N, C-alpha and C positions, 0 to 999 in steps of 0.2 A: 833370156830373151826368147828362146825357143819355146819354153813352157808357156810364156805369156802369149806368144803368137798362136799357139795351138788353142789356148783358151778363147782368145778373141775370134778366131776363125770358127771354132765349134759353136760358140754362142750365136753366131750369125747363121747357123744352120748349114755350114759347109762341111763336106766330108774331108777329114784331115787325119793324116798319120804322122805322128811325131816319132823320130828315130833318134835314140840316144845310145852312144857306144858304151857308156858306163852305166852304173846303177843310178837311181834317182832317189835322193840327191847323192852327190859324190864330192870328193875333195881333190880332183885333178885339174880343176879350172880356176874360176874366179868367183864362185857363188857359194862359198862355205865359210865357216868360222864364226857363226852365231850373231854377227852384227855387221851392218853397213850403214855408214852415215848418210842421212838424207837432209838436204838443206835447200833453201831458195836463194840465199844471198850469194850468188854464184860468181866467184872471182874469175872463172875461166872465160866467161862471155855473157853479158846480160841477155843475149838472144836465147839462152837456155831457159830463162825464167818462165815464159808462158808454157813450155813443156812441163816444167816442174809443177805448176799449178794443176795441170791435168793429171800428172802422175800421182799427186797426193789424192785427188778425187778418186782415181781408179784403185789405188791401194785401199782406200776406205770402202769402196764398193766390194772389193774382193774379201775384205774382212767381214763385211755383212753377209755376203753370200756363203762364205766358207765357215763362218763361226770361229775363225782363228784370229788371234791377236798378232798382227804383223808389224805395226807401226807404233813406236813409242816416241812421243814428243816430250823432250826434256830441255829444249833450248840448245843453242849452238853458239860457240864463241870463236871468232876469228881473231887472232892476235898477231902483232908484228909492228914494225916501224910504220909510221903514218905514210911515209914515202914509198914503201914497198909496193911493187906493181900489183901484187895480189890483194893487198889491203885497198889500194886504189880501185881495183876491180870489184871488190865487195861493195865499196861505197857507191860505185857507179850503178851496180845492180839494184841496191836497195833504194837509191834515189830515183832511178828511171822508172822502177816498177812500184814505187811507193810501198815498199815492204816494211812491216813493223820491225824496228830495230832500235838499239841504243848504242851510242858511242861512249866507250869507257876509257878513262885514263888508267895508267898502270896502277895507281893507288886504288882506283875504283875496283879494278880486277881483283887485287889482293884482298880488299875488304869484303867484296861480295862472294868471291870464290877462293877461299883461303888455301885451297890445294895448289894454286898456281903461283909461280914466281916469274912474272914477265921480266924480260930484259929491260935495262934502262932505255927509255924512249919508246917502248912499245905502247900501242893503244889496243883496245879491243872493240870489236863490233859484235854485239850480242843480238841474236835472232831468236825470238821466242818460238817460232814455228819449226825449228830444226829438231832433229832427233836421230833415231836409228831404226833400221829395218832388221828383221830376223830372216836372213837369206834362205836358209834351208826350208823354213816354214813357208816362205813366199813361193819358192819353186814347187813344193809339194801341193800347196793350195791351188796354184794355177793348173798343175797336172790333174789333180782330183776333180776340179771344176770342169776342165776340158773333157775328161772322161764322162762326167755327169751329163755334159751337153752332146755326147756322142762321138768324141774323138777316140782314136785308137793310139795309145802311147806304148812304144816298145822300148824297154830298157835292156842294157847289156846286149845290144843289137848292133853288130859291126857292119857298116856298109862295105861291100866288096867291089861294086862298080856303079857308076852313074852314067846313063846313056840316053841319047835322044830316042824316042819311040813314037809310034803312031799317035799315042794319046798325049804326047808332049815329052814326058820324062819317065824313065824306068830306073828304079833303084834296086839293085840286087843286094841282099843282106843275108846274114846267117839264118834269119828267120823267114826268108821268103823274098819274093819279088813284088814291088809295089810300083804302080804307075799313077801319074798325076799330070794335070795341066800346068801346074805351077810348082816351081822348086824354090823353097825358102832355105837359105843358108845362114844359120846362126851358129857358127863354128867356133866362136871364142878364140882361144889361142891356137887352134888348128886352122885358122883362116888362111895362113900362108904355109901350112905344113900338112897338106893332104895331096894325094896323087891323082885325084879325079878331075875331069873336066865337067862342068865349066869352072875355070879358075877365075875368081873375082879380080885378080891382079891388083890387089890393094897392098901397097908396101907397108907392112907392119913389123914392128920389133917386139918380140915377147920378152918381158922383163920379170925376173924372179923377185917376188916381194914376200916379206915375212910379217906375220901377225903374231903378237906376243901378248900374253895376259899375266899380270902380276898381282900378287896378294898384297894389298896396300897395308902400310903400317898403321894407318888410322882409317878403317873401313868407312866410318861415318862421313868422312870428307869426300868420298868417291862414289857414294851411292847415287842411284838414279833419283833425280829430284834435288840433289845438292850440287852435283857436278854436271855441267853440260857436256855434250860432245864438243870437241874443240879441234881447231887446226891452227898450228903455230908456225909462222914464217920467221925463223930465227937464224942465228949465225951459223948453225950447223946444217941448215937445210929446212925442209918442211916435215913436221911431225903432226900426227893427229891421234885422237883418242876417244874412247867411249866409256862412260861410267860403268861401274860394276853392278850387275844385277844381284839380287839376293842369292848369297851362296857362291857367287862367281868372282872373277878378278876384273881389274881395270885393264882395258885394252889400250896399248900404246904402240904405235908403229911409225916407221919412216915412210913417207910418201915419195915414191920414185927414188932413183939412185941404185937400183938393183942390177945384177948381172944380166946380160943378154943370154937367153937360153932357147931351147925348143921345148914344147910341152911334153915330149916323150923322154927327154934326157935330163930334165931339170933335177937338181939335187933337192929332194924334199925333206932332208934333215935340217933341223935348226941348229946352227953352229954357235960356238962361243963368241965368234965375231959378230954374228947377228944380234945376240943378246947384249954384248958390251956396247955396241953402237947405240942401242936404244937406252941402255942404262946411263950412258953419258948424258943423254938428253934429260932423263929423269932427275939425275943428281943436280943438274943446273936449274931446271924449270918445274919439276913436279916431284920434289923429294919425298913426299909422303907415299908415293906409289912405288918407291924403290925397295920393295919387299921381295920375297922369294918368287922366282918364276914358276907359274902354275903350268902353263902349256904354251906351245907355239905351233903355228901352221904356216906352210908355204902356199902362196897363191900366185897367180900370174896376171900381169898387166899386158894387154895387147895394144901397143901404141901406134897410132898413125903419125906421120911426120909432123902434122900440125896440132896433134892432140885432140882433134875433134872426131866425132863418130863418122862411120860410113854406113849410110842407110839409103836404100833405093834399089830400083831395078838396074840391071847391068845395061850399059849403053848399047851393046850389040845384041841383047836378047832380053826383051821385056818380060819374058816368062820366068826369069831368074831374079829373085829378090834377095839382097844381102843385108844383114844387120850385124856389124862387127866393128872392130877397132875402137873399143870403148875406153881405152887409154887410162884405165884406173879410176874412172869417175862415172861409170855407166850404170851400176846396179840399180841405183835409185830410180832410173828412168825405165826399168824393165816393163812396168805396167803400161806406160804410154807407148813404148816402142812396140809392144805387142799389138796395140791398137793401130799404130801406124802401118805395121807390116800387114795386118789383116785388111786394112783399107786399100793398100797398094795391090795386094793379091786379088782382091775382089772387084775393085773399081778402076784400078790403074792410077789412082790419085789419092791424096790425103788432104784433109782440112788443116793439118798442122804445117807450120813453116819449117821445112827440112832442107831448104836450099843449101845451107852451109854444110850439109852432110852428104852431098852427092858423091857417089863413088867415082863419077866421071872426072872429078877434079884431079885425080891421080894419073889420068891417062895423058899421053903426049898430045899437045895441041896439033 
């Protein structure tokens, strides 16, 4: 979100300094691991769909400007019981926003996508416009374009203090002191784990999540173009996956259910328990993917109490804009969140409907 905000501010001709405490890219937050699902058939809430339309447009603009391939459309499959609240939510989104889709029976799923073994009673909702993003390349593309438009981006730069100044805000870092009229906080999992004021006071819970890649037993069944990205609401919880790129593995992960941690003390080792949890799912529903584990990475979800984002100016100080609490489903929105933050910072308003994301909703009445 920070790299996208820098890009959108710089392309508007604004002077901007982006400060990143780690290298760019890095593996300590939520923006690494070679793929992130992108979809429009949004079970979380149909109000997200207009933002997704714009996010797709902006990712494609960044692709054209950077010359990088960032977005792969391979279709997406939501599976689960027809009565499951998330399948109901998917159908509500595709119906309300007239999204291209197909409703598939369990038999249809097995015939069309033979890698899957849906549970009895499962249906599928197939969305042709879904796919995946390459997160590290997305971040680097935003950063490089921001620099091309005049931004200064500092990596491995640790903030030491943030204070009010005559210019608005003063940020002291290992690499010098910077002043600005506006302060934009895209802190990820550090949203509630930093010692500086202003504190957004957004109640978030940081959750340890594990990404795993397996060498499939029959690679042809799991190739991009044969297997879609998927989300499966099943008896053991929610699992999702991404097809295997050439020479790579199929990605399968649990969605939510991880331990509560802090970003600085999380165990970043992938354990046998992490692997066996996902293998239990593979053996029931994706048996052809149950090959050797190729690699695994730990990432972090930063969850708000209602699972919705927190984007906007702080109620008690309009010069501070926060974008956080993306609750494990935010990366696909980075392109449009950058645009929203840039609009808020430069004009104090945005043309996008972000009422449901107001940070003020967490403050006492």
